[in-house]
N, C-alpha and C positions, 0 to 999 in steps of 0.2 A: 443365460443370467449372468455368467462369469464374465462374458466379454462387455456387457453393460456396466458391471462394477468396475473393471480395469478402465473402461473409457471415463466413468465419473472420477474413479482414483486419479487418473490422469491430468484431467479437468481441475479437480481440486487442489492438486498438488502445484499446478501452474499459478493458480491464484495464490495459493499460501506463499509460494516463492515472492510474489509481487509484494504480499503483505509484509513480509520479513525485510524487503527491501524499504518500503513506506516506513516501517516501524523503527528501522535504524537511521533513515533519512530525516524523519520528524525529530528525534531525539538528536541527532547531530546538529541540525539546523536549529532548534530550539535552543540549544546551549551556546550558540553563537549569536543569536538576535540580541539586537540592544533594546529594541521595544519590549517592556514586560507583558503587555496584553498578549502580542505575538509571541512571546517566549512561552506563556502559560498555555496557549491554544496549541503549539506546536507540541509540547510535551503531552498535553493530554490528548492530542490526535496519535501520537507514538502508542499510548496505552490502549487506545481504540483499534489500533491495527493489530495488537498483540491479542485483543479481546476476539477480533475477528478471525484472525489464524486460530485461536483455541476453538473457536464454533465448529470451523471447518475440519479440524483434526478431530474434534470430537464425533462428526459426523464419519470420517474414515475409520475411528477406533470403533464405532457402533456397527459399521461393515464388516468387521472383521480384519482391518489393514492394521497388522501388529506393530509396524514403523512408521506410524503417521507423524511422529514428533521429529523425524529426521531431516526435515526439509531447511535448508538455509538461502539465503537470499541469492540472487543471480549475480554473475560476474559483470554484467551490465550496470546492474543497480550500484555495485561497489565501485566501478569506475564513474559513475556519475556522482556519487558521493565525493570521491577523492578529487574531482574537476571542481565541484562545488567548493570544497574545502580551499583548494588553490585560489579560486577567485576571491573568496572572503579574506584570505590572507595577503592578497594583492590589493586590499582597501575596497572591495567592492560594497560592502555595508549591507543594509537590511534588504535593499532593492535586487542586489545580485543574489542573495540568499533566498528570496522570495521567488526569483527566476526559476532558480534551481529547483526548488520544491514544485512549481507549477509544472516543470517538464517531468518529474517525478510522479506528479498526480495523472498527467496525460498518460502514462505509462499503465498506471493503476487502472484507469479508466478503460484502457485498451484489453487489460488483462480480464476483467469483469465482462466486456463487452464480447470479446472471443468466447469466454466460458459460457455466457447465456445464449450462444447460437447452438449450443450442444443440446441434445434430447436427455434431459435430467429428470431424475423424479421429482415430482412436484414439491414436495418440501424442500428438497436442494435448491430447486430453482427459486423458490420463494426466499430462501436465505441469501442467496446469491444475490437476487433483486433489491432485497433490502439494504444490503452492505453496499450494493452498486450505487443506491440513492445517496447514501452518507459519503460515498467517494465523490461523488458529483458535487455535493453541497460543499465539500471541504476544498474541492479544486476551486469552486467558484468564489470562495472565501479567500483562498490564497492568491488568485487572480486578482480580485478585487484589492486586497492589501498591496499587492505588487504594484498595481496601477496607481494607487493613490500614493506613491512614493517615487515616482518617475522625476 
């Protein structure tokens, strides 16, 4: 049973790292977007990622993981945000910011897909599936917004 808990903890921590990256990325991009509707959407998505992160941390706490709140984002996520900032400063505008956001959403989709390949307790699998569906919807929205600004 302890091995299963360790595997579940590892899977959830990987998803949490992706959510931290997404939360920070949506906030950063949202603050730079010119379109007010997109700005509101991005800031709301940042909060949604924080909510998802909290839900997964709660699962870890209930499983007895004492340091569930220690996760930060990934180095790759930080580099991606820095690259997006640079492109925005060079005059890329909303289209460039949306391209960066979509790339970040691709990473989030992969994190969830990888997590769902594991044998997880049913309630955790269901929670991840529900969150993954939202991530997919968000990805599609960002992609459509990007495509409309070519």
